[in-house]
N, C-alpha and C positions, 0 to 999 in steps of 0.2 A: 955323714948325715944320711939318714934313711929317707928316701923319697916316698916310699909307699910300702905297705905290707899287704900282700895278697894271699888268699887261701888257694892252694893248688887243689883243683877239683872241689868236690863237695864232701863234707864230713859231718857225721852226726855227733862227733866228739870234740871238734875244735872250731872256734869261732873267732872272727876278726871284725873289729868295728873301727871306723874312723880312718885317719891317715890320708884322706883324699884332699887334694889341693888343686886350686885352679888359678894361681897367680900367673898373669900373662904379661909379657913384655913385647911391645910392638916391634916389628921388623925395623932394621936400621933405616932411619929416614934422614941421614946426613948429620944428625946430632952426634957430638963427641961423647964417648963414654957409655953408650947404650949397652946395657948388660953388665956393667960393673957391679960388683957386690961390695957391701960394707956391713960391719957390725955396728949397730947404733947402741952405744953404751948407755944412753939416756933411757931408751925404751927396752933395752936388752933384747933386741930383735935383729934378725938378718934382713937387709934391705937390698933391692936391686934398682939401678937407675934406668928409667924408661926413656930417657932423652929430655925429659922435662922435670920430673920429680923423682924423689927416692920413694919407692913403694915397698911397704913391709911384705916380706914373703909369707904367704899363708902356709904355715907348717903345723897343722893340728896334730894332736896326739893320736896315736893309734893304740888300740888295746887288743890283746890276743889272749885267749885262754880256753880252758876246757868248758864244755857245756855242762849243765847241771847233771845230765845223765852220765857223762863220763866221770864226773867227780863222785857221783853215787856208786858207780861200778867200781871205782878205785877204792872207795871206803869199804864196800862190801868185800872186795878181794883182800884188803888188809885184815878185816875181821876174820875171814875164813882162814887166812894164813896164821893169825894169832891163835885161833881155835885149834888148828892142826898142830901147831908147836906145843900148845898146852897139852893136847891129847898125847902126843909123843912123849912128853915129859912124864905125864901120869902113868902111861903104859910101861915106861922104863922102871918106875917105882913099884907098880902093882901088876904082877904077872897075870892075875885073873882078869883084869881089865884088858890086857893085851889079847888074851885068848878070846874074850867076848867080842872084841873088835874084829879079830880075824874071822870069827864065825859070821859076824854081821856082813863082812865083805864077801864071804863065800855065798851067803844067802842072797845078797844083792846081785852078784854075778849070775847066779842060777835063775833068779827071778827075771832079770833083764834078758837072759837067753830065751827063757820061756815066752816072754812077751814078744820077742822078735819072731819066734817061730809061729806064734799064734796070730801075729800081724795085726 
């Protein structure tokens, strides 16, 4: 049974909601069976005995997932990968496209170098 899910540190790309529980059982006060657990088949819940009554354990669901920004970035990355694979496939079939792409990469590198020098 998972008691809680916590997010380690802060993250812009991962979020956790829920999972908090505050079921409390009093300290032993002489009653027999305090702290015993049972599964109640009628209510389909786990219960703990507090010395007087059986109390349903509060076990809310926790959800964990990526933020909208993370999902958007992953979608963008997938699209870029697919575009790159398509380009590689097309360049393998069409040498002229491969040559144009290589020239574009050279121009891009030269332009970036010039931008860096001019700061």
